[in-house]
N, C-alpha and C positions, 0 to 999 in steps of 0.2 A: 962316401961309404967307407967303413972301416975295413981292416984287413979281413980277407975271406979265405977260408980253407974248406972246400967242400965241392958240391955239385950244383949245377944249374939246369934249368929247362925253360922253355918259352911257350906261351899260349897267346892266342890272338882274340881279342874281344871285339865284337861288332859295335856299331854306333849305339849309344845309350845303355851299354852294359859295362859294368866295372867289377872285375873279379879280384878277390883277395884270397890268399891261401894261408892256412895255418898248419903247422906240424903238431902232431899229438905226441906229447912226451909222457913217459911213465915216471912217477916219482920214485926216487931212490928208496930202498927198503928201510934205511935208518930214519927216514922222515915220514914214513907212512902212518904212524900212529896219530899224528895231529894234522895230516894233510890229505887232500884228495889224491886218489890213485893216479889220475891223469890230469895234465894241464895242457894248455895250448900256447903255441908261440907263433906269432905272425911272421911270415917270411918277408924279407926285404926284396925289393925288385927295382929294375930299371925299366923305363917305358920309352917306346919309340912310336910316334904317330905316323901313319901312312894313310893319308886320305881320311876316310871315316873309320878306319881300323886302328886298333891300339895293340901293338905287340909288347907284351911284358915278359921280361926274363926274370924268373924267381931264383933265389939262391938258398940252398940248403947247407947251412954251415955245420961242420963236423957231423956228417951223416953217419947213421948207425950202420954197422956191418950187416945187421939183420934186416935192414930196410926201414924206411920212415913212413908212417901213416900220415896222410894228409886230408884236410877238409878244404874243399874249394867252395867258396861262396860267391856266386855271380849275382850282383845287384842290378836289377832292371828298373824300369820306371815305377812299377807297382808291385814287385815281388822279388823274392830271393830264391834262386835255384841252388840247392845243396848237393854237391857230389863228393864222393870220397875217392881217394887214390892212394897208391903206395909207390914209393921210389925205391927201387932195388937196383943195386949196381949202377948201370948207366941207362936204365929204362924207367919210364914213368908210366904206370898203369892207372887209368882213370875209369871209374864205373861207367857203364854204358847208359844206365838209367839213373836219373836223379833219385836221391834217397828220400823216402817220405819222412817228414819231420813233425814231431809233436811239439807244439809251441803254445806259449801264453803271450798275451800282449801287455806291454807296459804302456799305459796311456793315462794322462791326467790333465785336467783343465786348470791345474795350479802348478806352480813350480814345486818340485819335490826333490828329495834325495833318495836314491836307492842305496841303502847302507847295510852295514853289518855283514859284509862278506869277507871271508878269511883269505889271507895270502899264503902262498906256499913259501918254503924257506928261501927260494931264489926270487921272491917277490913277483912271481907270475900268478895271475888270477886264475881261479878255476872257472870263472865265467867271463864272457866278453860282451860288452855293450857297444853296439856299432850304430852310428848315424847312417841310415841307408842312403841319404842324399849325397853325402861326401865319402862314404865308406871308411871314415876315420873312427877309431875307437874313442870312446868317451874316457878320458883320463881321470883316474880317481885321485882323491886326496887321501893319502896314506897316513894313518895315525896309530898310536899305541893305545889299546884299550887297557887302562890301568887296573880295572876290575878283574879281567881275565888274563892280563899280561900277554896279549896276543896282538900281532900286527893285523889291522883291519883297514878297510877302505870305504869311501863314500864317493858316489858319483852324483853330480847335480844334473837333473834332467829338466828340459824346458817344457812348459805347458803347450798343449795342442800339437805335439810332435810325436811321431812314431819312432820307435827304436827297434833294432834287431838285437836280440839277446840270445846267446847260446852257451851251453855248457856240455862238455864231453863227459859221459859217465860210462863206467864199465859195469855191466849188469851181470 
């Protein structure tokens, strides 16, 4: 792991649950015209196994003095539980009830590409596509759209497979 300056916290996952956490970042005002207002950044973690339990220590690099909003995604066998949290000073506060989520399903019986999504100036996506079996993000192929002169991305999706896709929006 690279050099780290920030805070950390730990959670414990039971058997057959895999939690990943994202920090919500606000886009700097100078980039707002052509970018989403909010982006997400996946937190790095270290994992320790203890029997059937998995203890994960997550790292918040360069934490905000005003607190950092977090999205916690806990992947089970057939569902995803979404919680929100905030890290302020040395405390982590997590919502007591999972948040209801409006979602659409990406499913195809043919190999396909999910494309034409924009990247922010720091190359973070406004959406994230996750394989629920591995909890790994589907890495995009980044390219320059010469017609619009914008950096865009494409993700290749496998047929007969479900994916979890989310985007953070400010309403």
